[in-house]
Backbone as a ProteinNet text record, in pm:
[ID]
protein_1_A
[PRIMARY]
MRIKDLASYRAGAVLLCAMLLGCSQPGNTVGGAEQLADNYYQALKNKDFDKAAAEFADTPGEPRAAWLDRLRDYNSKLGDLQSYQFIDKEVDTVFTGTRYILRYKTQYSKFPATEMLIVFEGVSSYQGENGMQIQGVVVKSKGL
[TERTIARY]
-2658.7	-2533.8	-2532.2	-2418.4	-2407.6	-2375.7	-2406	-2381.3	-2232.2	-2150.1	-2005.5	-1957.7	-2014.6	-1978	-2020.1	-2140.2	-2188	-2098.2	-2057.8	-1969.8	-1836.4	-1788	-1662.4	-1675.2	-1786.3	-1809.5	-1820.4	-1889.3	-1903.1	-1767.3	-1687.4	-1554.5	-1470.7	-1480.7	-1407.4	-1454.5	-1585	-1639.9	-1595.6	-1596.5	-1553.3	-1405.7	-1324.3	-1181.9	-1158	-1231.4	-1218.9	-1256	-1365.9	-1407.4	-1301	-1246	-1143.8	-1020.2	-982.3	-866.8	-893	-1011	-1043.9	-1046.2	-1103.3	-1107.4	-968	-885.9	-748.9	-665.7	-692.4	-616.4	-662.8	-782.1	-836.6	-860.6	-754.9	-764.9	-755.2	-869.5	-863.5	-789.8	-789.2	-721	-572.5	-514	-371.4	-336.4	-430.7	-398.4	-466.7	-540.3	-601.9	-493.2	-382.2	-270.9	-219.7	-220.6	-178.8	-272.4	-402.5	-501.4	-484.5	-460.3	-441	-310.9	-207.8	-81.5	-99.8	-177.1	-207	-278.9	-376.6	-449.1	-354.9	-264.6	-167.5	-78	-32.4	48.6	-29.4	-156	-243.8	-256.6	-286.9	-304.7	-172.9	-62	67.2	98.3	64.9	85.4	-2.3	-126.8	-214.4	-158.5	-108.8	-51.5	66.4	142.4	259.9	223.2	95	44.3	101.2	132.4	181.6	61.9	-19.7	-145	-119.8	-8	25.8	48.9	122.1	149.7	21.6	-63.2	-190.4	-278.4	-284.5	-366.7	-312.1	-182.3	-121.6	-171.1	-230	-283.3	-418.9	-478.6	-610.4	-598.6	-699.5	-709.6	-732.8	-669.4	-685	-776.1	-903.2	-1001.1	-1064.5	-1121.5	-1188.6	-1301.8	-1372.8	-1483.3	-1437.5	-1323.6	-1265.9	-1116	-1074.1	-930	-857.9	-733.6	-652.4	-645	-643.9	-638.7	-762.3	-876.9	-998.6	-985.7	-922.5	-901	-804.7	-703.9	-608.9	-680.8	-766.6	-844.9	-934.6	-996.4	-1087.1	-1010	-891.7	-811.7	-770.8	-736.3	-701.4	-822.5	-939.2	-1062.7	-1095.8	-1082.1	-1105.1	-1010.8	-884.6	-788	-825.7	-874	-910.7	-1032.1	-1122.8	-1243.4	-1225.3	-1148.8	-1135	-1008.4	-909.8	-781.7	-683.5	-571.2	-466.1	-501.9	-467.6	-491.7	-401.1	-461.5	-387.8	-365.5	-471.6	-461.2	-566.8	-542.8	-639.4	-633.4	-750.4	-760.1	-847.6	-794.5	-868.2	-985.2	-1104.4	-1223.1	-1255.7	-1283.9	-1315.3	-1303.2	-1328.2	-1314.6	-1418.4	-1446.3	-1527.9	-1449.3	-1457.2	-1388.9	-1494	-1493.8	-1590.8	-1515.2	-1518.4	-1453.9	-1555.3	-1518.6	-1604	-1531.6	-1600.1	-1544	-1413.8	-1403.3	-1286.7	-1176.8	-1199	-1096.8	-1155.6	-1091.2	-1133.2	-1146.5	-1257	-1282.4	-1273.5	-1197.5	-1181.9	-1245.8	-1332.2	-1391.8	-1334.7	-1253.7	-1184	-1242.5	-1278.4	-1336.8	-1237.5	-1230.3	-1137.6	-1207.8	-1161.2	-1199.8	-1080.6	-1105.9	-997.4	-1021.3	-912.4	-919.4	-838.4	-907.1	-842	-831.4	-753.5	-732.4	-859.4	-955.9	-1080.2	-1197.7	-1205.8	-1321.3	-1279.3	-1354.8	-1337	-1416	-1384.5	-1456	-1452.9	-1541	-1532.5	-1514.8	-1431	-1398.6	-1406.7	-1443.3	-1449.4	-1364.1	-1260.5	-1176.7	-1219.3	-1235.1	-1268.6	-1144.6	-1085.7	-963.2	-998.1	-945.3	-973.8	-844.2	-844	-732.4	-787.6	-750.9	-800.4	-726.3	-786.5	-722.1	-603.9	-603	-485.5	-399.3	-274	-181.3	-148.1	-238.6	-208.7	-228.6	-298	-317.2	-191.6	-172.9	-69	47.6	139.6	261	228.7	135.2	101.4	-31.7	-76.9	-202.2	-325.1	-306.8	-419.3	-419	-540.5	-555.2	-683.4	-686.3	-806.7	-904.8	-1026.6	-1131.5	-1210.9	-1217.5	-1294.6	-1278.2	-1313.8	-1311.6	-1440.5	-1505.1	-1624.6	-1589.3	-1598.3	-1565	-1692.5	-1722.6	-1840	-1791.6	-1829.1	-1786.9	-1879.5	-1895.3	-1974	-1906.2	-1776.6	-1702	-1722.1	-1790.3	-1810.7	-1950.8
-3987.8	-3964.9	-4046	-4100.1	-4183.1	-4098.7	-4151.6	-4081.3	-4056	-4151.9	-4135.6	-4014.6	-3994.3	-3879.8	-3748.3	-3745.9	-3625.2	-3589.3	-3689.2	-3664.5	-3607.9	-3657	-3608.5	-3461.7	-3425.8	-3285.7	-3194.7	-3243.3	-3162.2	-3139.4	-3244.4	-3230.5	-3131.5	-3137.3	-3043.4	-2900.8	-2882.3	-2748.2	-2692.2	-2775.7	-2732.4	-2694.5	-2774.9	-2746	-2615.6	-2593.2	-2469.8	-2348.7	-2358.6	-2247.4	-2219.1	-2323	-2305.1	-2238.8	-2277.2	-2215.9	-2068.5	-2037.3	-1898.2	-1812.7	-1862.7	-1786.8	-1771	-1872.7	-1865.7	-1762	-1742.4	-1646	-1503.5	-1487.9	-1355	-1335.1	-1304	-1284.8	-1137.1	-1068	-924.5	-883.4	-969.1	-935	-911.5	-976.2	-962.2	-826.5	-760.5	-635	-514.1	-533.3	-419.4	-322.7	-376.5	-290.9	-206.2	-261.3	-185.4	-69.6	-93	13.6	123.1	83	180.8	258.8	192.5	261.3	361.9	323.6	415.4	539.2	518.3	630.7	717.6	654.2	729.6	814.7	757.1	834.1	954	931.4	1037.4	1151.1	1115.7	1219	1289.2	1216.7	1282	1383.3	1347.5	1441.9	1565.1	1545.6	1660.5	1748.2	1685	1761.9	1845.2	1791.1	1861.4	1955.9	1968.3	2051.8	2010.5	1883.9	1829.4	1768.6	1855.1	1811.3	1724.3	1748	1663.5	1519.2	1503.3	1368.4	1303.1	1378.9	1325.1	1282.3	1364.9	1333.1	1212.4	1188.1	1074	940.7	941.4	817.9	779.2	870.1	844.5	771.4	691.3	628.7	739	725.1	822.4	760.5	797.2	739.3	850.5	815.5	918.1	988	915	973.9	1062.1	1027.9	1103.9	1117.4	1208.5	1223.3	1273.1	1234.1	1272.2	1424.1	1495.4	1642.5	1699.8	1634.9	1680.1	1660	1548.3	1525.5	1629.2	1663.4	1765.3	1897.7	1938.3	2061.1	2051.5	1935.3	1916.9	1924.5	1865.4	1869.5	2012.8	2089.1	2230.2	2310.2	2277.4	2343.8	2311.5	2183.5	2145.6	2223.6	2237.5	2309.7	2455.9	2517.4	2659.2	2679.6	2582.4	2596	2547.3	2439	2378.4	2422	2469.5	2505.6	2390.4	2404.3	2303.4	2185	2065.9	1945.9	1948	1938.3	1937.7	1795.1	1712.8	1575.8	1488.6	1358.3	1260.6	1138	1079.8	964	858.2	737.9	625.8	590.2	571.2	533.4	386.2	347.7	207.7	178.9	52.6	11.4	-94.5	-104	-211.4	-269.3	-399.8	-466.6	-542.5	-519.8	-583.5	-646.6	-778.1	-847	-860.8	-809.2	-816.1	-898.3	-928.7	-1014.1	-958.5	-827.3	-766.3	-727.3	-743.8	-708.6	-689.2	-605	-579.4	-429.3	-389.6	-248.7	-231	-129	-94.2	41.8	51.8	179.9	214.6	319.2	360.9	493.1	499.7	622.5	688.4	821.7	900.3	1021.1	1059.9	1186.9	1279.1	1393.6	1485.1	1621.7	1690	1825.6	1915.8	2012.5	2111.8	2241	2336.8	2460.6	2542.7	2528	2603.8	2521.2	2394.1	2309.9	2165.2	2095.4	1949.7	1882.4	1757.1	1683.7	1534.4	1463.3	1317.9	1282.4	1183	1148.8	998.9	964.6	825	810.1	727.3	697.4	562.5	557.8	433	390.3	281.1	229.4	99.4	83.5	-37.8	-107.9	-237.7	-322.1	-420.1	-400.9	-487.4	-619.4	-715.5	-845.3	-838.1	-741.5	-723	-615.3	-614	-525.3	-398.4	-349.8	-225.9	-103.6	-115.5	-1.4	23.8	144	189.3	95.3	141.8	66.7	-65.1	-64	-187.6	-244.3	-201.3	-253	-185.3	-83.3	-13.5	132.7	185.1	328	376.3	504.4	564.7	587.9	540.5	562.9	688.6	725.2	842.8	879.1	1003.1	1054.5	1130.8	1105.1	1179.5	1255.7	1387.6	1474	1539.8	1523.2	1587.5	1687	1814	1919.2	2038	2115.9	2239.8	2341.8	2324.1	2417.5	2398.2	2292	2266.1	2299
-653.3	-585.3	-456.6	-426.6	-307.4	-185.1	-71.2	55.5	73.2	32.6	44.6	-36.4	-158.1	-240.8	-176.1	-117.6	-49.4	67.7	143.7	258.3	210.2	97.9	42.1	-0.2	-64.1	-103.5	17.6	119.4	241.9	306.6	314.7	375.3	294.7	163.2	78.5	98.7	110.5	132.1	267.1	370	502.8	499.4	431.8	420.8	345.5	237.2	160.6	245.2	319.1	406.8	512.8	571.1	673.9	616	494.3	429.9	399.3	350	318.2	443.2	549.5	674	732.7	717	767.9	694.1	566.1	487	511.7	561.2	582.9	731.1	803.5	946.9	977.4	989.3	1009.2	1135.1	1235.9	1359.6	1339.7	1238.8	1214	1155.3	1089.7	1022.7	1085.4	1193	1261.1	1306.4	1352.6	1394.3	1279.6	1158.4	1040.8	1012.6	1029.7	1008.9	1113.9	1238	1344.1	1322.6	1270.5	1241.2	1128	1026.4	916.3	969.7	1058	1117.6	1200.8	1274.6	1354.1	1263.7	1152.2	1056.2	1003.4	973.1	922.1	1024.3	1149.2	1251.4	1285.4	1283.4	1307.7	1197.3	1074	962.9	981.3	1026	1051.8	1163.3	1269.6	1380.4	1333.1	1238.8	1185.4	1071.5	1044.5	935.6	800	786.4	660.3	586.9	527.4	465.3	342	273.2	158.1	203.6	312.4	364.9	415.5	482	530.8	413.9	310.1	192.9	117.9	127	58	113.8	233	292.8	233.3	155.1	96.4	-36.1	-66.9	-197.8	-300.8	-415.1	-523	-628	-624.9	-716.2	-799.8	-914.7	-996.1	-920	-837.5	-761.3	-647	-587.5	-475.5	-498.8	-585.2	-608.6	-483.2	-472	-355.4	-341.9	-453	-449	-379.1	-396.2	-328	-177.4	-136.8	6.5	62.9	-13.7	30.8	55.5	-37.2	-19.4	103.3	123.1	237.3	369.2	374.3	497.3	530.3	429.9	452.8	498.6	444.1	484.9	630.5	668.5	808.6	899.5	858.8	940.1	955.8	849.7	859.4	949.6	953.8	1035.8	1179.1	1196.6	1329.3	1401.9	1325.9	1385.9	1374	1441	1436	1525.8	1479.1	1559.8	1680.9	1799.1	1924.7	1975.3	1967.4	2018.2	1951.7	1957.5	1907.4	1996.9	2018	2106.5	2040.2	2029.1	1971.8	2063	2003.6	2081.4	2061	1936	1908.5	1759.8	1725.2	1585.6	1552.4	1423.2	1367.8	1251.9	1235.3	1125.5	1046.5	915.1	826.8	710.2	704.1	593	481	365.1	247.4	141.4	33.7	-70.4	-127.1	-137.7	-200.6	-102.4	27.3	125.1	263.4	342.2	479.2	499.6	558.3	588	739.6	778.8	920.2	941.3	1038.3	1075.2	1211.8	1215.3	1336	1382.8	1510.2	1565.2	1661.3	1649.4	1730.1	1789.2	1905.2	1967	1942.9	1879.9	1845.5	1908.7	1933.9	1986.8	1894.6	1836.2	1752	1831.3	1783.9	1859.9	1874.8	1782.2	1791.9	1842	1805.6	1838.7	1862.7	1947.4	1956.6	1844	1817.3	1713.1	1743.6	1679.6	1674	1526.9	1503.1	1365.3	1343.2	1222.3	1182.1	1056.4	1064.3	948.9	893.2	763.3	695.7	618.9	662.9	603.6	532.2	411.5	335.1	297.3	316.5	273.8	172.1	47.5	-58.7	-64.9	-132.5	-146	-241.5	-332.8	-417	-353.6	-384	-312.6	-389.3	-473.5	-545.5	-458.5	-345.1	-257	-176.9	-129.1	-39.4	-12.2	66.6	98.1	165.6	259.6	329.1	280.7	162.8	109	166.8	247.3	309.8	267.7	255	230.4	297	325.9	381.7	268	285.6	185.8	215.6	341.4	376.2	521.9	553.2	689.6	710.9	822.5	859.8	986.3	979.7	1093.2	1142	1269.8	1329.3	1434.3	1412.6	1503.6	1487.7	1592.5	1584	1493.1	1470.8	1387.6	1237.8	1201.2	1057.2	1013.5
[MASK]
++++++++++++++++++++++++++++++++++++++++++++++++++++++++++++++++++++++++++++++++++++++++++++++++++++++++++++++++++++++++++++++++++++++++++++++++

């Protein structure tokens, strides 16, 4: 192979990488993940557990109905959601999409908690209205 051919392949590879990175800009959709989380917490504040559960991915391993039961259980143990405050986020771009890990400080009527929402935006648009859905929630509280 000639040096000229190698340079051509390298230039093509660099161009391909730049195009792929340009198409996957997690910074552009972080606001969407935060808006999804805000919708979720507003539904919890309004005690609309069906609406909150609708933000979750419905998978055979974690059906949406199981999340609905879990949200009601959290409410019975922690009380009504009084407030939530965004703490920080992590963004991880994976081959199949982008995962957002959003951390919140929450105050329920019985106990305070810290929560981590895992939001996933797949490369295909079959997920949720904006292509994002909650994959999971981790709630840490003395009330659980």
